[in-house]
C-alpha positions, 0 to 999 in steps of 0.5 A: 800410455801402455803398461807392462804385463807381468812376465819376462822383461829384457834389460837391454844392457851389457853393463853388469852394474846397470843390470844389478841396479835395474833388477833391484829397482824392478824387484817389487814388480813381479817381473822376470828380468833377463839381461841382453848379455845373457841372451847373447843379443848384440849391442846396437850402435848408439847413433842418436844424439840424445840420451832419450834417442839412444835409450829408445834405439837400444830398447827397440833393438832388444825387443825386436831381437828377443820378441819380448818387452825390453827396458833400456837405460842410456845415461851419462855424465854431463859437465857444464864447463865442457859443454855437456861432455862427455854426455852421450859419449860417457862410455866411449870416453872409457874406450873399448876396455871400459877404463873409467879411471882413464875417463875420469882423468880425462874429464879432470884434465880437460876441466883444469881450473874451470867450474866443476858443476856437473849432472848425471842424466838417465833416460829409460825406455820400455819398448815392445816387439810391435815397435811401441815405446815409452821413455822417461828421463831423470837428472841429479846435479852435483860437483866433480871432485879430484882425486876420485873417492871410493870404490863402490858404484861404477863409471864416473861415480867416484868423482861425482858428489851429488848436491847436498851429500858429503860422500861421492857415489863411489863412497856411498853404499849401493842402497843409499846411492840407489835411493836417490840417483838419476836412475832412481828418479827416472825409474820413479817416473817409469813406475806408472808403466809397471805392474803393481807389486801385488800378486796376480789374481788366480783362477782367471782363464 
């Protein structure tokens, strides 16, 4: 297992919502985070068949292009009755215009009267310019509601009700959602790779 050193880390995403969540999770670790979008890095085609594969692909692409360590997230909604769809195609169901209202409507239409159990998966990958990569994966289970509830979060959040919760992710305040969601659970596994929150020692050459 390779640990990250303090310094600059590229967030290999162009999704503003993910940038905010990841930057806040990384805040205590003394890393200087910058997004792939702000660096003008291209978005690679997600050609793998798993969340872990796509996270690794995106992290390695950003690390290679920037010459810096990079952290990539690949996450999505998996609906049991739809055979795990939209899954790795969660963003693509929203189309080029990122219309997640339409994507949620499609999920609801395809479900019909079938059971509404679902889960979110998040794979996180840290990659270095030399090609080394470390990957973890987190999951939360829940059910889908209709109509969507709440205007917080992003993506499919307004229709996802996590097991044991009374509010959808779209209704929760960001801090409550981020305390225990699929990204937070993956991040907890990733923490072993991150610098500690204590300041670096001075006087070392």
